[in-house]
N, C-alpha and C positions, 0 to 999 in steps of 0.2 A: 404660499399663497398660490403658487402656479400648481402644486398637487391639489390643491382644493377646486380649481376651477376647471382642471382636467377631469377628475373626478363627477364635478357637477355636472359638463358638458357630454360625457360616457352615460351617466345615469339618466339625463334627458333624452340622449338620442335613443336611447330604450324604453321610452314612454312611462320611466318610474315616476310617481306622485310628486309634487314639490315637497311637501312635508316629510315624505320619507327622504326623500335627498339629501335634505337638512340633516336628519336623524343619523343617516349612514354616514355621513362627513363629521359629526360631531364625534360617533363612535370612534371613528379612524383617527380621529384628532386626541381624542383622549386615550386611545391604546398607544397612539405614536409617544406622547408625553410620558406614559408610564413605562414605556421600554427604555426610554433614553434616562430615565430614574434609576433603572436598574443597576446602574455599576456600581459595585459594592466599595467600601471606603477602603478596605484593603488594599483591592486592586489600584485604585487612587492613589494611596498613600506611598504603594509600590512604585507607581508611573513618577509619581514626584522624587521618591528617593534617588530613582535611575536616572531621571531628568536632571538631577542637581549633580550626582556623578558626572555626568556627561560635560558639565557645566565647568564645573571644576576642572576638568581633563583638558577641555578644551582653552581654557583661560591660561593653564600652564603649557599646553603646545603654543599658544600665541608667546606667550611671554620667552620661552625657549628660541623661538625664531627670531624675535626682534633682540634679544642679546647676541644672536649670531649675526645677524644685520648689521650692530652696532661695531660688532667685533672686526667685521670684515672691513666697514666703514674706518675705523680706527687705524686699520692697518693699511687700506690704500692711503690713507694722509700720511701717515708715518712713512710710506714708502716712497710720495710725491716727495717729501723733504727730505 
């Protein structure tokens, strides 16, 4: 929305007719939507697979750290008694 307003103000400042301003803004919006839809499915699938691997690795790391904390806690409790 900000970009549309900025574009409108810029075109209005150089005395572009109102109808042409709207046409230019619509064309830019259309081009923007096409460029974001350009992401190919294999790239997206590869990204999701990599993200899934990262998630599994992160969960495993957290599990190992939790097990270490529990071991240290139990060792501390055993040492106190």
